[in-house]
C-alpha positions, 0 to 999 in steps of 0.5 A: 533511511534508506541505506539504514532500511536495507542494513537491518533487514541485511542484521535481521537476515544474517541472525535469523538464518541461524537454527534449526527452527528458520522458515523461509517463504515466498508471498504474493498479495492482493488487496484493497488500498484507501485514504484516510483522514479529513483531507481524504475525499470521495469525490473530486474534480479535474481542472482542464487548461488549455495544454499550453499552460499546464497540463490537467490536474485532480484537486484531491487525487487522496481518494477514501474509495479503495483500489486493487493493489499487488505485492511479492515479498520474501519473508524468513521467521525464527520459530523459538520457545513457546511457539513465539515468532520472531521475522522479517518481510521485505518485498516490493508492492502498488497500493491504487485507491480512487476517487470519483470525479463530479465536474471537470472546470476549464476557461470558458466553463465554471463547472461540467458535470462528469462521469469518471474516476481518477486512479492514485498508484503509490509503488514502494519497497517495503520492510516489515520486521515482526514479532508474533506467536504460532497456534496450533488448530488440528491440522493448520499452523496459524500465525499471529503476528504484527510489527512495523512495516516501513514504505519506501516510496519509489515512484507515482502515478494519477491517472484520471478520465471523466466523461460529459453527458454531450461524450467528451473527455477529460483525462489527466496522467500525471506524476506528483510530488515524492512526499512522504518520501517514505510511509510508516504503517502499523501492521497486522497479519494472520498466516494459516499455513497447511504444510508448506501452503498458507493463506494470509489477512493481513491490515495496515495502517498508515501513519505519515501523512501526505499531505504534510506541507501542502496547500490544503487543510486536512491530514491523510494516512494510507489504509491497505487490506491484504489478501495472499499466498505462501509459501515454504521453500523450507523449515517445517 
């Protein structure tokens, strides 16, 4: 899958590299990521068995609460007849979500009330081919685009911390199984350029179930809201 994505990206870049209406830009994004679906949750539990048996873990880390995310990408697009757009964006992104920790379970206690949260971070290489249209709004060039997005999962990490009323702190720090291997999404983006500088807002909805094949009921899908800055290196 990864080699096919890279080959597709290379072919698109080669095709888009011709013509006087081709634009190259750099993109920096921040935003909020969370999970949706019947298997996601707003609150969860940390299980903290003795260290010689296993490390502590969060029963369900797929949180509905948004976490701060960030990314960087390069983009090339062709502005065609009738202000149509066709292009591809590729880059790196870290997506983070949060879940509140209401209780900790140990061998000696059936449930200790706590305050805290677990962060679940996923790190991706994203490839996003898109199409759309450009609109002129006074001095602005406004690009409305949409298309599929493939997030190739590099690694992930669960990091949690919860404190009891007596001041005892429980933590988790572990990598989860790399599933799914990739996160297929549908992405919508709006970018307004003034000369070479642009401001973008975007939304991605995941299509892959993160809990597929795992123990537990319900499905879990990713959700990403983005706010970004763009700078056109070349192009009108």
